[in-house]
C-alpha positions in Angstrom: -5.1 1.5 -28.7 -3.2 1.5 -25.3 -6.0 2.3 -22.4 -4.2 2.8 -18.9 -5.6 3.5 -15.7 -4.0 4.7 -12.6 -4.9 7.1 -9.5 -4.2 10.6 -10.3 -3.8 11.7 -6.8 -0.9 9.7 -4.6 -2.2 7.7 -1.6 -5.5 7.9 0.0 -6.2 10.8 -0.6 -6.5 10.6 -4.3 -8.5 7.6 -3.8 -10.8 9.4 -1.0 -11.5 12.1 -3.8 -12.3 9.8 -6.1 -14.8 7.7 -4.1 -16.3 11.4 -3.1 -16.9 12.4 -7.0 -18.6 8.8 -7.4 -20.9 9.3 -5.2 -21.5 12.9 -5.9 -22.0 11.0 -9.5 -24.4 8.7 -8.0 -26.6 11.4 -6.5 -26.8 13.4 -9.6 -27.7 10.3 -11.9 -30.2 9.3 -8.9 -31.7 12.5 -8.7 -32.8 12.2 -12.8 -35.8 9.7 -12.3 -37.6 11.7 -9.4 -37.6 15.0 -11.7 -38.0 13.0 -14.9 -41.3 11.1 -13.7 -43.5 14.5 -13.1 -42.8 15.6 -17.0 -44.0 12.1 -17.9 -46.9 12.1 -16.2 -47.8 15.8 -17.2 -47.5 14.2 -20.7 -44.5 14.3 -22.5 -43.2 10.7 -23.8 -40.1 9.2 -22.0 -38.2 9.3 -25.2 -38.8 12.7 -25.7 -37.6 13.4 -21.7 -34.6 11.6 -22.9 -33.7 13.8 -25.8 -34.8 16.6 -24.2 -32.0 15.7 -21.3 -29.2 14.5 -23.7 -29.9 17.4 -26.2 -30.0 20.4 -23.3 -27.0 19.1 -21.8 -24.8 19.1 -25.3 -25.8 22.9 -25.4 -24.7 23.6 -22.5 -21.1 22.0 -22.9 -20.6 23.3 -26.6 -18.5 25.7 -25.3 -16.0 22.8 -24.2 -16.6 21.2 -27.7 -15.4 24.2 -29.4 -12.6 24.6 -26.9 -11.4 21.1 -27.7 -12.5 21.1 -31.9 -9.1 19.2 -32.4 -10.3 16.1 -30.0 -12.5 14.7 -33.1 -9.5 14.7 -35.6 -7.7 12.8 -32.7 -10.0 10.7 -31.0 -12.9 9.7 -33.3 -13.3 6.2 -32.5 -13.6 7.5 -28.3 -15.8 9.8 -29.2 -18.0 7.8 -31.5 -18.4 5.1 -28.5 -18.6 7.2 -25.9 -21.6 8.8 -27.5 -23.5 5.8 -28.8 -23.0 3.7 -25.9 -22.6 5.9 -22.7 -25.0 8.3 -23.8 -27.7 7.3 -26.2 -26.9 3.5 -25.9 -27.6 3.5 -21.6 -30.9 5.4 -22.2 -32.4 4.3 -25.2 -32.1 0.7 -24.3 -33.2 1.2 -20.8 -36.3 3.7 -21.4 -37.3 0.8 -24.4 -36.7 -1.8 -21.7 -39.1 -0.4 -19.5 -42.0 -0.8 -21.9 -41.6 -4.0 -21.7 -40.8 -5.2 -18.0 -41.1 -3.8 -14.5 -38.7 -0.4 -13.9 -37.1 -2.5 -11.1 -36.4 -5.6 -13.0 -34.7 -3.4 -15.8 -32.8 -1.4 -13.6 -31.7 -4.6 -11.5 -30.5 -5.8 -14.9 -28.5 -2.6 -16.1 -27.0 -2.5 -13.0 -25.2 -5.5 -13.9 -22.5 -3.6 -15.1 -20.3 -3.7 -12.7 -20.0 -7.4 -12.5 -19.7 -7.2 -16.0 -16.5 -5.1 -15.9 -14.9 -7.4 -13.4 -15.8 -9.9 -16.2 -14.0 -7.8 -18.7 -11.2 -7.4 -16.3 -10.8 -11.3 -15.5 -11.5 -12.9 -19.2 -10.9 -10.3 -22.0 -7.6 -8.8 -20.4 -6.8 -12.0 -18.7 -6.2 -10.2 -15.5 -7.0 -12.0 -12.0 -9.2 -9.9 -10.0 -9.2 -10.1 -5.9 -11.8 -12.3 -4.2 -13.1 -9.3 -1.8 -13.6 -7.1 -4.8 -15.9 -10.1 -6.6 -17.5 -10.1 -3.4 -18.2 -6.9 -3.2 -19.9 -6.9 -6.6 -22.3 -9.8 -5.5 -23.6 -7.6 -2.5 -24.3 -5.0 -4.5 -25.9 -6.5 -7.1 -28.3 -8.9 -4.3 -29.0 -5.8 -2.6 -29.6 -4.0 -5.6 -32.1 -6.8 -5.9 -33.7 -6.1 -2.6 -33.6 -2.1 -3.1 -35.7 -2.6 -6.6 -37.9 -5.5 -4.8 -37.4 -7.8 -7.8 -39.6 -10.4 -6.8 -42.6 -7.9 -7.0 -42.4 -8.0 -10.7 -41.5 -11.4 -12.5 -43.2 -10.8 -15.6 -40.0 -11.3 -17.7 -40.1 -10.5 -21.8 -37.6 -12.3 -23.6 -37.0 -8.9 -25.7 -37.2 -6.4 -22.5 -34.7 -8.2 -20.9 -32.1 -8.1 -23.7 -32.9 -4.6 -23.9 -32.1 -4.1 -20.1 -29.1 -6.4 -20.8 -28.2 -4.1 -24.0 -28.2 -0.9 -21.4 -25.7 -2.8 -18.9 -23.5 -3.5 -21.9 -23.7 0.0 -22.8 -22.6 1.3 -19.1 -19.3 -1.2 -19.1 -18.9 0.9 -22.3 -18.9 4.0 -20.0 -16.5 3.2 -17.3 -14.1 1.4 -19.9 -14.1 4.5 -22.1 -14.0 6.9 -19.3 -10.8 5.5 -18.4 -9.4 6.0 -21.9 -5.9 7.7 -21.9 -5.3 8.6 -17.8 -2.0 7.8 -18.5 -1.1 9.3 -21.5 0.4 12.6 -20.4 -0.3 15.5 -22.3 -1.8 13.1 -25.3 -4.4 12.1 -23.2 -8.0 13.4 -24.1 -9.5 16.0 -21.8 -12.4 14.5 -20.2 -14.9 17.3 -20.5 -14.1 17.0 -24.2 -14.9 13.7 -24.5 -17.9 14.6 -22.8 -19.0 17.4 -24.7 -18.6 15.1 -28.0 -20.2 12.3 -26.3 -23.3 14.4 -25.7 -23.1 15.8 -29.1 -23.5 12.1 -30.6 -25.9 11.1 -28.4 -27.9 13.7 -29.1 -27.7 12.6 -32.7 -28.6 9.3 -32.4 -31.6 10.1 -30.1 -32.9 12.6 -32.4 -33.5 9.7 -34.8 -34.8 7.4 -32.2 -37.1 10.1 -29.9 -38.8 12.1 -33.3 -38.5 15.3 -31.2 -40.5 16.8 -33.7 -43.9 15.2 -32.4 -43.0 16.6 -28.9 -45.6 18.3 -27.2 -43.7 21.9 -26.3 -46.5 23.3 -24.1 -46.1 20.9 -21.5 -42.7 22.5 -20.6 -44.8 25.9 -20.3 -46.7 24.6 -17.4 -46.5 22.7 -14.3 -45.9 19.2 -13.3 -47.0 17.3 -10.5 -44.5 16.1 -7.7 -46.2 14.0 -5.1 -49.4 16.8 -5.2 -47.2 19.9 -5.5 -47.2 21.5 -8.8 -43.6 22.8 -10.4 -42.5 24.3 -12.9 -41.7 21.9 -15.8 -39.2 24.0 -17.2 -37.4 24.0 -13.4 -37.6 20.2 -14.0 -36.0 20.1 -17.2 -33.2 22.2 -15.8 -32.7 20.0 -13.5 -32.1 17.2 -15.3 -30.0 19.0 -17.9 -27.4 20.8 -15.3 -27.4 18.0 -12.7 -28.9 14.9 -13.8 -26.5 15.1 -17.0 -23.8 17.7 -17.1 -22.7 17.4 -13.7 -23.5 13.5 -13.0 -21.2 12.5 -16.7 -18.4 15.4 -15.2 -18.0 13.6 -11.9 -18.1 10.3 -13.1 -15.9 10.4 -15.5 -13.6 11.9 -13.6 -14.0 9.4 -10.6 -13.1 6.9 -12.8 -9.7 8.2 -13.7 -9.3 8.2 -9.7 -10.2 5.4 -8.7 -11.0 2.8 -12.1 -13.8 1.5 -13.9 -14.8 -1.2 -12.1 -14.7 0.4 -8.6 -16.6 3.5 -10.1 -19.0 0.9 -11.3 -19.5 -0.6 -8.0 -20.0 2.5 -6.6 -22.1 3.6 -9.4 -24.7 1.1 -8.3 -25.5 3.4 -5.1 -27.5 5.3 -8.0 -30.2 2.8 -7.4 -30.7 3.5 -3.5 -30.2 7.2 -3.8 -33.4 6.9 -6.7 -35.4 5.1 -4.3 -34.8 7.3 -1.3 -35.1 10.7 -3.1 -38.5 9.2 -4.5 -39.6 8.2 -1.1 -38.9 11.7 0.0 -40.1 13.7 -3.1 -42.9 11.6 -4.8 -44.3 10.0 -1.4 -43.0 6.4 -2.7 -42.0 4.5 0.7 -39.7 2.1 1.3 -40.1 -1.1 2.4 -38.0 -3.3 5.0 -36.1 -4.9 2.4 -35.4 -2.3 0.7 -33.7 -0.5 3.6 -31.9 -3.6 4.5 -30.8 -3.7 0.6 -29.5 -0.5 0.8 -27.1 -1.4 3.7 -25.7 -4.0 2.0 -25.4 -1.8 -1.7 -23.3 0.5 0.5 -21.4 -2.3 2.2 -20.3 -4.1 -1.2 -19.4 -0.7 -2.7 -17.3 0.0 0.3 -15.5 -3.5 0.2 -15.0 -3.3 -3.7 -13.1 0.2 -3.4 -11.2 -0.3 -0.1 -9.4 -3.3 -1.4 -8.2 -1.5 -4.8 -4.0 -2.0 -4.8 -1.9 0.9 -5.1 -0.4 1.9 -8.4 2.4 -0.3 -9.3 1.3 -3.0 -7.0 2.1 -6.3 -8.4 -1.4 -8.2 -6.9 -4.7 -9.4 -8.3 -6.8 -6.3 -9.5 -9.7 -5.1 -7.3 -10.1 -1.9 -8.5 -7.8 -1.4 -11.7 -4.5 -0.1 -9.7 -1.6 -1.1 -12.0 -1.2 -0.2 -15.1 -3.4 -1.8 -17.9 -3.4 -2.1 -21.9 -6.6 -2.9 -23.8 -6.3 -4.5 -27.0 -7.4 -1.9 -29.9 -9.9 -4.4 -31.2 -11.2 -5.2 -27.4 -11.9 -1.1 -26.6 -13.1 -0.6 -30.2 -16.7 0.9 -30.0 
């Protein structure tokens, strides 16, 4: 199945809009942990929080799923892959990893995804990547190591690391699958339809893992402590569903189409920075000097990778996807 990438708007304006959407998506995704942590501390199981997040978002997007009801017949593989990888896979693997290894280590391993995307482009598609893009990824990953203070917890568990790597691979699927059909004209699958059905597939898959029939629903009727301040649990859940999931996925998939999978992947590294800053402000989890320095390095790396993306049709090595590209059906099969 051909998969192509272009900027959806000409010139720097399209890239600027795409970068803004990618940053907005990172901000929305980054706020999920700040809202979820109080719910978990109030007594909800982490997998139950994930299930509530995905299922709630799927219900919100249900009218769009009905509007694009022909999509499952046209792109069943895309919808299954997006739901299983980009929705259920990332979150299930990440939360499972957290039960075995430190949060910072799991997050760092998961956000190796941008480097894996470049590896996909270089070794699977056999297309060159610019040195600047590679340097940007290295800086982003190195800065992220400082942000999460990976040296603070090195009690690695082999299965935990494998699960975190699984989350990273699923995140690669998110960026690659989000780019499907961007140059197919009228035949391109509508991104909102892809998200709607992806959330439905993800909710169904997570139901088998999270066992929501054991969920303590009474927690949602009360309050959850946020840095000592009681906040309505239902309000926190609404934030997770509407902002950290629906808005995050919508802006993220549109950003991928305006930029490219690898550029959007690097910018998405900012999610960890944003999550850390929000935890500092809202949860009282203070940042250290190395974390502040690491955040600056992540920003620099993301900017370098984004600014080196070639224009559409340019015959130069890939930094951000730029020219039209085609993946084999085997390579992109969910």
